N, C-alpha and C positions, 0 to 999 in steps of 0.2 A: 566648280559650281555651275549649275546650268541656269539660264536665265532665258527668258523668251519674251519679246517685246509684242507679240501677237495676242491679244486679248481673246481670239476665237480659237486658241490653241485647246484641242480636247485634252481630257484627262480624265482619268479612271482611278477608282480606289480599289485594290486588289484584295482586300481582306476585311473580315469583320472583328472589330474588337468591342467588348462590353466595358464600359466605363463605372466603376463603382463608386460608392462615396468615400471609401479610403482613398480611391485613385484621384478623385477632384480633391481631397485634401492635400495629397502630395503635391499635385499641379499647381494649386493655388499657393501654397506656402514655401514649396522648395524650388519648383521650376519657373514659377512666374517672375522672380527676381532675375532669371537667367534669359527667359525667351520673352518675357513681357506679357501683358495682358491679352496683345493680339495674339500672341503665339498660342497662349493657351485656349482662346477661341477659335483659332484656326485648327487645332488639333481636335476640339470637339466637334467641329463641323466636318472634318474629314472622316470622323469614325461613324458619322451618320450618312456618308455617301455610299457604301457598299451596295453594289447591286451584283447579285449571284452571277444571272446570265446576260450581260450586257449587249444589247444591239446598237447599231450604228447612231439610232435615234436616241439611246440612253446615254450616250458619251455626253459629258457637259463640258463647258468651256471654261477658260479662266476668268472669263468676263462674268458668269454665272457666281463663280467663287468670290470674285471681287464685290459683286453685290451683296452677298451673304456675309461678308467679313467686313465690308465698308472699307476696303483697303484700295490704294492705288496699286497698279501692277508691279511697280518697282519695289512699294512696301510689302506687297504680297510675297515677293519672292526673298525679300530679305528677312521676313519672318519665317519663311519656309526653311531658308538656309539655318536658322538659330534652332529650329525644331530638328534639322538633320543633325546639327552639330553635337546636340545633347541627346541624341539616340531615340527621339520619339517618332521621327519619319524617315523612311527610305525612298529616295526618289529613283525612277527608272524611266528610260526612254525607249519607246516601243514603237512599232509601225503596225499600221492597218491598212488592209487593201484598198478601203474605201475613204478612210479619214486621213491617212498618211500618217505624219509622226504624231505618237501619241504620248502624254505624260502619264506616268503609273506610279501611283502614291501606294506605299505598303506601310500601314500605321503599326507602330510597336506598341506594346502593352507597357503601361506607366509601372515604373519598377517601384519595388516597396521603399519606405524611408530608408531602412536598413541598407539596402542595395545603392542608393543614391549616397549616404554617408561612406560607404565603403568604397565608392568610385571617387578616388581622391581628385582628380581633374574637376569633377562636377563639385564637390564640396569645398574645394580651395577656391574655385571661382564664386561660389556662394558666399564665402567667408569675406572675399575682397568687395563684393557688392553690397553686402549688409551691413559688414561691421562685426565686431566680436562681441557685442552686447546682444544683438538681434540674432546672431548666429548661435550663441550659447542658449538663448531663450527657444530657438527652434529644436536644438538637440534635446532640450527637456522635454518639449511638446511631444517629441516622438519616441522617448525613452518609456519603455513598458512600465507601469506601476502596478504593483501587486499589494493585494490587502495584506497588513501586517499580520493579521490574526491567522492567515493560511500557513504560517511557518511552523506552529505547533499543533495545527488541525490535522485529524484524521480523515482520510478520505474514505468516503461510504459510497461512493458511486456505483450505481449497479452496472455489471457487465453485460456484453451483448448475450451471452449464454446463460445469464441470471434471467433475462426477460423473454427471449426467443427460444424456439426448439427448431433447431435445424439438422438435418440427417447427417451422421457422421460422414458419410461419402463426400457429402457437399462441402461440409466444413473444412475436410482435411485437403479435398481436391476439387476446386470449383468445377461446374459443368463446362461442357464444350461451348455452350450458348454464351455463359457469361464471360469466358476467355475471347471468344469471337467479338463479343461487344466492347470489352476492355481494349481489343486491338483497332477497333473502328473508331473509337472515341477517343480524342487526343487527351493525354495525362498532363494536369498541370503539376510539376514537380515541387512546385513552391508551396502548395498546400497539400494537407492530408487528413483526411476524416478520422478523428479519434473516436471509437466506438466506447463509450463509457470508460469502463476500466477493462481497457483492451486486453486480450490474452496475448500469450507470447506467441510469435511467429515461429513455426517450426519448419526447418529446412530438412525435410523427410529424405530426400536423396542423399544429404550430408550423413544423416543419422543412420541410414541403411549402410552406407560405405564403412562407417564406423563400426557398426556391428559385424560387417562381413569380415573385417581383419580378425574378428575373434569366432569365426566360423558359425555365426548366426546369419541365417539366410533371411532373405528379404520377405519371405511369406510368413516367417515367424514375427518379424517385427510388425508388418502390416496387419497381422491377426490381432495385435494388442494396441492397435492405432488409438482408439477412444481412451484406454486407460492411460497409455503414455502420454496423451494429450493432456487430460486431466492433471497428472502429476507436474508435467513440465509447467503448465499454466499456474496451476496453485502456488508451487514453489519458486516459480521465474527460474528455471533453470536452463543452461545452455544444453545444447546437443550432447557436447563433450562431458559435461558434469553429469547428465542422466546416464551416459555410457559408463563413466568410471563409477558411478555408484552401482549400476546394475552388475558391473563385474564382481563385486565385492560379494553378490549373492550367488555367483555361479562357480560350479566345482570343475575339476578337470575333464574335459570331453563332453561337457554338457553342452547342448544345442538348442535349449529351451529357456524362455524367459518366465523365471517365477515372479509375476507380478505382485503377488502377496510379500514376499521377501524383498523385492525391490522397495514397495512403499514403506515396510518396516526400517529398512536401510536408509532411505531418504529421510524419514521421520527423526531417525537417530542422528544422520549427519548434517542435516540442514541447518545452517545458522551457527555451526559451531566456532567459526572465525569470530563471528560477531558476537558470540558469547564470551569467548577468551579476551577480547578487547574490552568488554563491558566490565568483566572481573579484574582485568589488569589494571584499568583505570580507577576502580575502586581501592584496591590493595596499594595503590601508590599515594592515596590519601594518608595524611599524617594524622597519627591517633590524637584523639582530642585531649586526653589528659593521662599520657602513660606513666608519668611520675607517680601521680596519685593512685592509679589503678595498682601499680606494683607495691605501694605501700600498704594497701588493703589485703595483700596475699599473707596466708599463714605458712608456717614451715610446711605444711603437707602440700598446700598450693605451689609453693617454690619447688618442692621436689617433683610435682607433676609437671611444672613449667621446664624444668630441666630436662625431664624426659622426654617431651614432645619436641622439644627444641634439638635434641641430640640424636634421634633416631629417624631412620627412613620409614616411611609409613607400613610398608609390609613387615618390617621387623616388629614395629610397635604393634601393629595387629596380632602377631603370633605371641607377643609378651602378654598382651591383654587376655587373649584366649587362654594362654596357658595359666594365667592367675586364675581366671573365671571358670575355667574347664571348658571342654568341648573342643572343637577342632575348627579350624579355617577352610571356609568352602571357595570354591573357584569363583563364585558370584561376588563374594565378599572382596576378593582380590580386583575382580573387574570393576567394583565400585571405586576402589581406591585409585586405579589407573584411569577411570574416567574423570576423576576429580582433579588429578593433577594434570593429565595430558590432555583433556578435552575442555576442561574449564579454566585451568592455568592457576588453581589454587596452590599455594605454598605447602611444602611438607609439614612444617610445625602445625598450620591451620588444619590441614587434612588430619593430623594425629588428635587435635582436639576435637575435629568432628566424629572421628571413629570413638574416643573416649565418651563423648555425649550420647553417641547412639547406643553404647553398651549400657549407658544410665537408664534407657527405657526399654531395651529390648536385648534378647540374647545372641542376637545375629545382626550383622551389618546390612542393611538393605538401602538400595538406590534411593527409594522413595523418602526414608527418614532422612538419610543424609542430605539429600536436595534440600528438604524443607528446613533443616537447620542451618545449611549453608546459606539459603536465602534468607533466612531470619536474621543471621548474623551480619550479612552484607546489607541488608536494609536498616540494620540498626548502627551501621557504620564500625562494625567490629571487624577488624583485619589482623589482629594479633593474637596469640595465645593468651598472653596475659589479660587482654580485655574480654575473650571468651571466658576465663576462669570467673573474672569479676563478674561477668554477666550470669552465669550460672548460679553462682552464690547468690545474687541479688534476687533472681528468680525463686530461688529456694527458700529464701527467707521471707519473701513476700507472698508466697504461696499459702493460701488459707489452709488450716487445719480442719480436717472434717471429724466431728467427734460422733461416735455412735449414741444415739439415744433410742432407748426403748420406748416404742410407741405408747401412748397414754392408753390406759384401757379404760373403756366407757362401760360404766356399770348401771345396768337398766333398773330402774326402781319399781318394784310390784307390790302388791298389797299381800301382807302377812294375815291371811283369814284367822290362823288361830289366835293371834293377838286382838284381830278386829271382834272375834266372838266373845273374848273375855272382857274386853271393854264395853260391849254392848250387852252383856247379859244383866247387868243391873239395870240396864234402861228398858227392859222387857216388862211389859204390863201384863199381870194374871188377871183372868177372868173370874168373877164371882159366881156361885151356884146360882143365884137369883138371876144373873144376866144370861147364863146358858139356857135356864128353863124358859126365859122369854123368848129367846131365839128358836127354841123348838116349838113352842106354842104359835109362834107366827108363822112357822115353815109351812107352807102349802096353803095358806088361806087364799091367795091370790089366783091359785090354779082353775 
């Protein structure tokens, strides 16, 4: 430990440190019990003493530091030693041609609360100084708290590329000026800016190397950079996952990337494991009232239940097609394979889905099978017996539609023949005298 009895000893602060509000909080709550209030004050004072290009006249003396902190020289060094011991300040002894021996202080950045508590010497000393109750209170004070509602909330934050347009070249490979600026400005490894819903960072060199092992050259990969980035970003794939999916679409000897086929393959394969886990969890649920369901089944239902329980899906598919007529297509077999291998449904339940599909259509289609499977799982139906009971219930409650002939509207019109007969008796016949009078009067007014 260095001490000087000369208040005229020159000193200099070698670096500049910005003290944030969070730093002040850590200083005054965690470090203050260790270094004292004088230590906190001395640290803040030193952070304000940096001079980029000091001349001889710019060097201050310990006396000036005493005056600023209101400490005796002995107390000043004692406080300084506390700051050194806790990692907040480093002290160096240098020489100057004009001033001679010079003290140089390097101020360290205030660590975060997490770093403090993970430095066991510091946290153990704090525990001794403040006691268990106050220590636990400090731990809670710096424990991050999250709003409970965030647990089930869906993030709808806009991503960088949702708002801003940046050229593909700059987005993938930063310009030289940007890289040079990053090299000159020091990076704080403790903090990182998260740009909204941040896209996945792609290691293009690694991706190119992976494709190179399958004889896909760098130019072919870079030609589709924008499309590859969009797919990886949207589905949050790793470079290896993207390459593995792309290989599915490639034939032997092919050296080109079919982005349309890759997009379809990613759509098909993305989230398969998650879907399988979801289905498995639902299938493990205990049926609500299995015994009651079984009692409701008729003999034909029991025969159906026996058939779906005893046959593998492909055999059951062929059996149904043989009964109904027609033939089994390749796409129908793909539907069964997908339900079992990719979705994890049990063979008996798949057989019931096949049976239900043929109740609606003549062929087994993926869309109809998915609709039925999702409907059953959402209703908690996980066994063939429950499915049979559910189908019967829906059939019984379905409203019958009767054909009704539309009511014929008859427009009423006047029957003039009847009208004439009815009004014949009402006609009034003119007498001979009346006719003569009309002729006599005719023309007199002209």
